[in-house]
N, C-alpha and C positions, 0 to 999 in steps of 0.2 A: 407344424407351422408352415404356411405358404410363404416362400421367399422368391416369388416371381420377380423378374427384373422390372425396373421402372419403365412405364410407357411414355416415351417422348414422341413428339411434342404434345402439348395439350394438357392432359391430366397425369398426375403421378398416382399410380395405384399402389397404396400401401399394402404391406403383407397382411395376411389374415392371422388373427390371434385366436387359437382354438377353431371353432367353426363360425366365428363372427368376423366378417371382413371389416376392416377399418375404412373410413370414408376416403374418397379421392380428394386430393388437394391440387388445385391448378398451379402450374409453374409460376404464374403471375403472383399468386398469393405467397408462395415460398420466396420469390424475389422481394416482394414488399416487406415480408417479415425479416429477411436477412438485411435488407437496406435499413429498416427501422432499428435493428440491433446495432448497426454500424453508426447510424446518425446519433443515437442516444448514448453512445459509448463515451465515457469521460475518463480521462487519466488524471489521477491525483498523485502528488509527490509529497513525501515527508522525509526530512533529513535529520540525522543525529547519530550518536554512537550507540544508543540502545543497549547499554551494558546492564547486566543483571535485570532481566525481564521481571516486572512486577505488575500487579493489577492495574496500576495507572496507565501503563503502556497499552494494555488490552482495551481499556476504556477509550484511549486515544485512537487506536486502530479501528475499533468499532465505529467511532464517530466519523473517521475518514471514509470508511466504506459506505456510510450513509450518503456520502456526497460524490462518490465516484464508482465506476465499475472496475477499474484497474488501479491498484495501489502500487506505486513504485517507491521503494524505500532506498534512499541514498544513505549508505552506511559509512560514517566517519571512522577511519581506522584508529586514530588517536588524537582527539582534540587538544590534549595537553601539550602537544608539540608546538602549536602556534599560540595557544592561550594558557599561560601558566596557572591561571586561577581554576582551570578545569582539572578534574581528576583523571588520572590515567585509567583506562578500562581494566577491569579485573579479568574479564574473559578475553581470549584471543579473538582475532577477527574471524577465524574459521569456526570457533565455538558459537559466536554470535550469529554467524550466517546459518549454522546448523539449527539453532533455536528459532530464529526469525523465519527461516524458510518452511518451518513446520506449522506456522500460524496460517490459518485459512484466510485471514484478511490480507496477507502480503502476497502480491502476485509476482513481483520481481525485485531483486536486490542488486544494486551496483555500489561497490565500495569506492571511496575516494580518500586521498591523503590530506589535501589542503583545501582551504576556503577558495583558492583560485581554481582548483579542480572542480569543486562544487559548482562554481559559477559556469565553467565550461559545460558541465553536465546539464545544468538548468537551461542553458542556451541551446544545447544540442537535442534535447528531448521535446516531444510534443506533449505539453502539459496544459491541462484545462484548469486545474486548481492546485494551489500549493497550501499545505497545512503547516501551521505554526501554532505553538502554544500561546494561549492568551496573554502570557507574560511577555510576549514580544510586541504587543501593541504599543505604539509610540516609540519603539526602539529601532535602531539601525540593524540590518541583517544582510547577509550575503544574498545578492540577487534582487534586492528591493527595487532596483531601477528597471527591472524587466517587467514586461507587460503580462504578468501572470496574476490572475485573481488570487487573493489570499483568503483562506478560511481560518479564522482563529479558533483553536480547539479549547473546549471548556476544561479547565484544570481544577475544577471544584471538587474532584474526587479525593483530593488530599494526599495523593501519593506522589512521591518523587524518588529518584534514585538515591539522593542524599538521605532522605528519611528511611528508605529501605535498608541502606548500609548501616545507619545508626541503630536501627532496630536489631539487625543481625549482630552488631558489636555488643549491644546491651545484653543479648541472650548469652554471649560468651563470658561476660563478666558477672552475670547473676548466679 
């Protein structure tokens, strides 16, 4: 394979593959391509504790990635501390990060402890779209006063962490 150096300025001569040379691409074309990639790049954010990953989460993450190039996941360490009606996570923060970071849809993970910290994160990041479950429509949520477009995710898949935990418990008693 020919690995000749790039010819600057003017055209970039790409390496040969086998005996067939690849075409030359102008630097202007490369700059336009890279600029288009940057212009069309959108960052989406989803927040939650994402405990016990189930098919419903995969549906949500897939839908998120249909609407952004980069998915930032804000991971709540333990929502039961501030909201007593919430369940304490089964998996540790480190275990959830391990699982979530292995998913191809998730590009970055930042953990937070409180809703106040979530608000600070939402303000400090460049976010083009925020994802919330459609069960949040018409309800108050942290950061609703920010000028971040909201995309409500379809929850018609029928999965929830509560349902998943109930199914697991049922298999133990059967």
